[in-house]
N, C-alpha and C positions, 0 to 999 in steps of 0.2 A: 398756876405761876405767871401766866400770861395773860391775866385779868380776865378770862372768860369763865364760864360755869360749863360742866361736864356732868353726864349722868353715871351712876354705878347703881348696880342692882344687887341687892343682898340676897345671895342664893342659898346659903347654909349657914347656921351659928351652931358652933361645937364647943366643949369645954376648953380647947386650946385656943380657937380664934375663930373667925369668921370667913366665908369665902364669898367674894362680890365678883361681878361682871362689870369691867369697865368698857365703855361706848367712846367713840372717836367725836360723835356730836359736840359742836361747843356754843354756849348761847352768852350773848353779852350781858344777860341778867339772869337771876335765879330763876330757873322755871317754876312756876305752880302747879303745871299739869305737863305730862309728858306723853306724846303718842309712840306709843312702843313700836309700831310697825315703821316707824322713821328711824329708828336707831341703827346705828350700822357699827362695826369695830375695822378700822383701817390696819393693815398690817405692815411687814416691811417697807413694802413700796408704798408708803403714806406720803402725801404730799407735805412739802415746808410748812411748818407750825401746824401740821395735823396731829392731833394725838393719837397714839396706837391705841388700841383697842385690846383687852385682854379677856379671853373665855372665862377664865378662872384665876383668881389672885387669892391665895391663902396669906390671911393676915392675921398677925398677934393682936389682941385688942388695943396695946398700945399705939401700934401702927395705924389701925382703924381708925384710932380718935385723932390721929393728925391730919386726917382729911377733913376734918371738920364738916362730915356730912349731914346734910338736913334731910328729914322725911318730905317726900314730895307726894307719893302714893302708895297704895298696897296694890301687890300685883300678884300673879301666880310664876311658879318656877316650873317649867316643864322639863321632861325627862332628858331632851335635847341639850339643854342648857346645864344639865347636871354632869354632862357627859366628862368634861375638864375634872370637875369634882371626884368623880369614879376614878379616874385614872391616877390623879393625886393619891386617893386612899389606898389603891392598891400597892403603890410603890412607897406608902407610909412616908409620903412627903413633907417636908418642914413648913412652919410658918415663917412668914417675913415680917 
């Protein structure tokens, strides 16, 4: 919305939707490669105009399509990155 690009990582795909992690890094142009060691998630104390990162965002397919995501690179998903998903699964959480 602010004319910059950000990174989201696809964590899990299920029949009801997908789980993504969103990062706070912003890029003036669409990245063609991402150094994952430089990605961060700002919290409630974020700076003005800084995007809040989310460890796990469960999205319905239609909601995911609204992001107009573009594939940049393949990566692995660590057990730590799935912590939010596991909590969501235990709580029978909804997709948004």
